[in-house]
C-alpha positions in Angstrom: 117.0 90.8 93.5 119.3 90.0 96.1 121.5 91.6 98.8 123.7 88.7 99.9 127.5 89.3 100.3 130.1 86.9 98.8 130.6 85.4 102.3 127.7 83.6 104.2 125.7 86.2 106.2 124.9 85.6 109.7 121.4 85.2 109.3 122.2 82.1 107.3 123.6 80.3 110.5 121.0 81.6 113.0 117.7 80.0 111.7 115.7 81.5 114.8 115.7 84.5 112.7 114.5 83.3 109.4 111.9 81.8 111.2 110.4 84.8 112.6 110.9 86.5 109.5 108.8 84.0 108.0 106.2 84.1 110.5 106.0 88.2 110.3 103.3 90.3 108.7 105.6 93.4 109.1 108.2 94.4 106.6 111.6 93.1 107.3 114.3 94.0 105.1 118.4 94.0 105.5 118.7 90.7 107.5 121.5 89.6 105.1 123.6 92.8 106.6 123.7 91.6 110.3 127.0 91.9 111.5 127.0 89.7 114.8 125.0 87.3 116.7 124.2 89.8 119.1 122.8 91.5 116.6 120.6 88.9 115.0 119.5 87.8 118.6 118.1 91.8 119.0 116.5 91.6 115.5 114.7 88.1 116.2 113.3 89.5 119.5 112.3 92.9 117.6 110.5 90.7 114.9 108.8 88.1 117.2 107.7 90.9 119.6 106.3 93.2 116.9 105.9 91.1 113.5 102.1 90.7 114.0 102.0 94.4 112.5 101.0 94.3 109.0 101.8 98.4 109.1 105.5 99.7 109.7 108.7 98.0 109.2 111.8 96.6 110.5 115.0 97.6 108.9 118.6 95.5 109.9 121.8 98.2 109.1 119.7 100.3 106.9 120.9 103.3 104.8 119.4 106.8 105.1 119.5 108.7 101.7 122.0 112.0 103.2 123.7 110.2 106.3 127.5 109.6 106.6 127.4 107.8 109.8 127.3 104.3 110.0 123.8 103.0 110.0 121.7 101.9 113.0 121.9 98.4 113.8 117.9 97.7 114.1 115.3 100.0 113.4 111.7 99.7 114.4 108.9 101.7 112.8 105.8 100.7 114.4 102.4 102.4 114.8 102.3 101.6 118.4 105.4 102.9 119.0 106.6 105.3 116.7 110.4 105.0 115.5 113.1 103.3 117.7 116.4 102.9 117.0 118.5 99.8 118.6 121.8 100.3 119.1 123.4 96.5 119.8 126.6 96.0 121.9 127.6 92.2 122.0 130.0 92.8 125.2 130.2 90.3 128.1 129.7 91.4 131.5 133.4 90.7 131.9 134.8 93.0 129.5 132.9 96.3 130.9 135.2 97.4 133.3 133.1 100.6 134.4 129.8 102.6 133.3 130.7 106.4 134.0 128.4 109.2 132.7 126.3 106.7 130.2 129.5 105.3 128.6 130.7 102.0 128.8 134.5 101.5 129.8 135.2 98.5 127.6 138.4 96.2 127.7 139.4 95.2 124.4 143.1 93.5 123.6 144.3 95.1 126.9 143.0 98.4 126.4 140.2 100.1 128.1 138.0 102.8 126.1 134.9 104.3 126.9 132.0 103.4 124.4 129.0 105.8 124.6 126.5 103.6 123.0 123.4 105.7 123.8 124.9 108.5 122.2 125.5 106.3 119.2 122.0 105.3 119.3 120.8 109.0 119.3 122.8 110.0 117.0 121.1 107.6 114.5 117.8 108.6 115.6 118.4 112.2 115.0 119.9 111.7 111.7 116.7 109.8 110.8 114.4 112.3 112.5 116.2 115.4 111.0 115.6 114.2 107.7 111.8 113.3 108.4 111.5 116.9 109.9 113.1 118.2 106.5 110.5 116.2 103.8 107.7 117.7 106.0 108.7 121.1 107.3 108.5 119.9 110.9 105.0 119.3 110.9 103.1 116.3 112.1 106.4 114.5 113.0 106.3 110.7 114.3 107.6 109.7 118.0 111.4 108.9 118.0 113.4 106.7 120.7 116.6 105.2 120.8 117.8 102.3 123.1 120.4 100.3 123.8 120.9 96.7 123.7 123.1 94.1 125.6 121.9 90.7 124.6 125.1 89.2 126.1 124.3 90.4 129.5 122.0 89.5 132.4 120.4 91.6 134.7 121.8 90.1 137.5 125.3 90.6 136.2 124.7 93.9 135.2 123.4 94.3 139.1 126.1 93.1 140.5 128.6 95.3 139.0 126.9 98.2 140.2 126.2 99.4 136.6 122.2 99.6 137.4 122.5 103.1 139.1 124.8 104.3 136.0 122.9 104.0 133.1 119.2 104.8 132.6 117.2 101.7 132.9 114.4 102.6 130.3 116.6 102.7 127.6 118.5 99.6 128.3 117.7 96.1 126.9 119.5 93.4 129.0 119.2 89.1 127.7 115.7 89.1 130.1 114.2 92.1 128.4 114.2 90.5 124.8 111.3 88.2 125.3 108.1 89.1 123.6 106.2 90.1 127.0 109.3 92.0 128.5 110.1 93.7 125.2 106.4 95.0 124.4 106.6 96.1 128.3 109.8 98.0 127.9 108.8 99.8 124.8 105.4 100.5 126.2 107.1 102.2 129.4 109.4 104.2 126.9 106.7 105.6 124.5 103.6 105.9 127.6 104.1 109.3 128.3 104.1 110.9 124.5 102.0 107.9 123.3 100.2 108.8 119.9 99.4 106.2 117.2 101.6 106.6 113.5 99.9 107.6 110.8 100.2 105.7 107.5 101.3 109.1 106.0 104.0 109.3 108.7 104.9 106.0 107.9 105.7 106.6 104.3 107.3 109.8 105.6 109.9 107.8 107.4 110.3 105.5 104.3 111.2 108.0 102.0 114.3 108.9 103.9 115.5 105.0 103.5 115.0 105.7 99.9 111.8 104.4 99.4 110.7 107.4 96.8 107.7 107.2 94.7 108.4 105.3 91.5 107.9 107.9 88.3 106.8 111.6 88.6 106.7 112.6 84.9 104.4 110.9 82.1 105.2 109.9 78.9 104.4 107.0 76.7 107.0 104.3 75.4 106.9 104.6 71.6 106.8 100.9 70.5 107.7 102.0 66.7 111.1 102.9 68.2 113.7 100.4 68.8 114.7 99.5 72.3 118.4 100.0 71.9 118.1 103.7 70.3 118.4 106.9 71.3 114.9 108.1 71.5 114.0 104.9 73.4 116.5 105.9 75.9 114.8 109.4 75.9 111.5 108.1 76.4 112.3 105.7 79.1 114.6 108.6 80.9 111.2 110.9 80.9 109.6 108.5 82.7 111.8 107.6 85.5 111.9 109.2 88.9 113.6 112.2 89.2 114.8 111.4 92.7 116.5 107.7 91.5 120.4 108.1 91.5 122.2 107.6 88.0 123.1 104.0 88.7 119.4 103.0 89.9 117.6 104.8 86.5 120.5 102.9 84.5 119.2 99.5 86.4 115.6 100.6 85.7 116.3 100.3 81.8 118.0 96.6 82.3 117.2 94.6 79.5 116.2 91.0 80.8 116.3 88.1 78.8 117.7 84.8 77.9 119.8 84.4 81.0 119.3 85.3 85.1 119.9 88.7 86.3 121.2 89.8 89.7 120.8 93.2 91.2 122.7 93.9 94.6 122.2 96.5 97.0 122.0 97.4 100.9 119.2 97.6 102.6 117.3 101.0 101.8 119.4 101.4 98.5 115.9 101.3 96.5 116.2 97.9 94.9 112.3 97.2 95.2 111.6 100.6 93.4 114.0 99.2 90.8 112.4 96.1 90.4 109.1 97.9 90.3 110.4 100.2 86.9 111.8 97.2 85.4 108.7 95.0 85.5 106.6 97.4 84.1 108.8 98.6 81.3 109.0 94.9 80.7 104.9 94.6 80.7 104.9 97.8 78.4 107.5 96.5 76.2 106.1 93.2 75.5 102.3 94.3 75.4 103.4 96.8 72.4 105.4 94.1 70.6 102.9 90.8 71.1 99.5 93.0 71.4 97.5 89.3 70.8 99.3 87.6 74.0 97.1 90.4 76.4 93.7 89.9 75.1 91.3 88.6 77.5 89.8 85.3 76.1 90.9 81.7 75.5 94.2 80.7 74.1 97.8 81.1 75.2 98.3 84.4 77.5 101.4 86.4 78.7 102.2 86.0 82.1 104.4 87.2 84.5 105.1 85.8 88.4 106.7 88.1 91.0 108.0 86.5 94.4 109.0 87.8 97.3 110.1 86.0 100.7 108.1 88.3 102.9 104.4 88.0 102.6 104.2 91.5 104.3 106.0 93.0 101.2 103.3 91.4 98.5 100.8 94.2 98.6 103.3 96.8 98.8 105.3 95.4 95.9 102.6 95.0 93.7 101.0 98.2 94.1 104.4 100.0 93.4 104.6 97.8 89.7 100.8 99.1 89.0 101.8 102.6 90.0 105.1 102.6 87.6 103.0 101.0 84.8 100.1 103.7 85.0 102.2 106.1 85.1 104.7 105.0 82.2 101.5 104.2 80.0 98.5 106.1 81.2 96.4 102.3 82.0 96.1 100.1 84.5 97.8 96.7 84.4 96.3 94.6 81.6 93.4 92.3 83.6 93.8 88.8 83.9 96.5 86.7 84.9 99.2 88.8 83.2 100.8 89.9 86.6 100.7 88.0 89.7 102.5 88.9 92.6 102.8 86.9 96.2 105.3 84.7 97.9 106.3 81.0 96.6 104.0 79.0 99.1 101.0 80.9 97.5 102.6 80.4 94.3 102.6 76.6 94.7 99.3 76.6 95.9 97.9 78.3 92.8 99.4 76.0 90.4 98.5 73.1 92.2 95.1 73.2 93.8 92.4 71.9 91.6 94.7 71.2 88.6 95.3 67.6 88.8 95.5 64.5 91.1 99.3 64.5 90.4 99.8 67.9 91.6 99.2 68.1 95.4 99.6 71.4 97.4 102.5 71.0 100.2 101.8 72.7 103.5 104.9 73.7 105.4 103.8 72.0 108.4 104.2 68.7 106.3 107.3 69.4 105.0 109.5 71.9 106.8 112.6 71.9 105.0 112.0 74.5 102.3 114.6 72.4 99.9 112.9 69.2 100.5 109.5 71.0 99.3 110.9 72.4 96.3 112.3 69.1 95.3 108.9 67.4 95.8 107.1 69.8 94.1 109.9 69.9 91.0 109.4 66.2 90.9 105.3 66.4 90.8 105.9 69.3 88.1 107.7 67.4 86.1 105.9 64.1 86.4 102.9 66.2 85.1 104.1 67.4 82.3 105.6 64.2 81.2 101.9 62.8 81.7 99.9 66.3 80.2 102.3 67.8 77.8 99.6 69.7 76.1 98.4 71.2 79.4 101.6 71.7 81.1 102.5 75.1 79.2 99.7 76.9 81.2 101.6 76.3 84.6 104.8 78.1 82.9 105.4 81.8 83.2 107.1 83.8 80.5 108.8 85.7 83.0 109.8 85.4 86.7 110.7 88.1 89.0 112.5 87.5 92.7 112.8 90.3 95.2 114.7 89.4 98.4 116.5 86.7 96.6 119.2 86.0 99.0 116.4 84.4 101.4 115.9 81.4 98.8 116.9 78.4 98.9 119.2 76.6 95.8 116.4 74.3 95.3 113.7 76.7 95.2 115.5 78.7 92.3 115.6 75.4 90.5 111.8 74.5 91.0 111.1 78.2 89.6 113.5 77.7 86.7 111.2 74.8 86.0 108.3 77.0 86.0 109.7 79.6 83.1 108.8 79.3 79.9 111.6 77.7 77.7 112.5 79.1 74.2 110.9 76.1 72.4 107.5 76.6 74.5 107.1 80.4 73.3 108.2 82.5 70.4 111.2 84.0 72.0 113.7 83.7 74.7 112.7 82.9 78.1 113.2 86.0 80.7 114.1 86.1 84.1 115.8 88.3 86.7 116.9 86.7 90.5 
């Protein structure tokens, strides 16, 4: 499922950002919605400084469910710092004529106009805060803060213009403040007077504001005897859809996969992962009802689905969403065994190569840093293995492969995954995959 635009996103030409995301444990969403290098630089700094936390999230250009304002540039939700909104301005020191009452007077194309960057950051922060208050009844709220980042301006430049006395330093990030140590120190100073840990419940509360609702609220079994395209089947599926999903999300959750790739696009926070969880749960349920013997434990051919995401911090979250959706649709747990596998690409490669054959060797990222080259080497290994071991090669294949965060995968990685999907001649029906 991809959020990429037709034009190449800024993140594609900013390798530091992609490297920071790959190394992060925290959930990062929306990097392809970044508009300029200044925003990419701040996002990278935030991910590097706070990405070691497996809890919380970092959103770039996130939309909330109810706001009509433009989205904030970067949002950090962290157990130690609460929620922090970053408003990024890419101005150089030469473009700022003066600073008065918190407003930056910026010259652009010969015209000077006031820009109250901190007010913009505060408005975005209060939009989120008010929606959290509405959902919680005003009780047990997390800590909220807003800051302005000017990554293209150095401290000495700012001070030489006399601006340091006209803008509050506590909520200002200049170029030097974007190192990991300096950024931690800055946010620690900002939240220290009101320090309180962010609980998992509060993190979940904030996520719901960005469209991460529970997947399904009503329980009703899908009836396998009803044709998938019949009105009765649609009514069954409507009954188990989340009442908070939009009409478009509900339609997408009923998307039939089969025979060719599918692509779902949407901005950060638009509910793509929730839709994906619904699609996978629905798909597993239909296949289990149609071909129950393929889900039985024991020897022989089994039905297998792989679900991949780019950010390893999303793995447990995505797996749980699918399990929740499946249980609420079927009143059962996801079938045991190897029916459902959720992870990131490197872990899938280790699973398929480790201890299988001398012809299949796991390739570490340090040995082959380039993702495309690594994917091509794996594809060559699997091709050679299939030629030598035709009868055993099918055990490496998946009946369906679903991908979240598809915009972050390289073309060669998609080609590799296509090789790992069962072809029509390998199984009873058409192959299925959703990209």
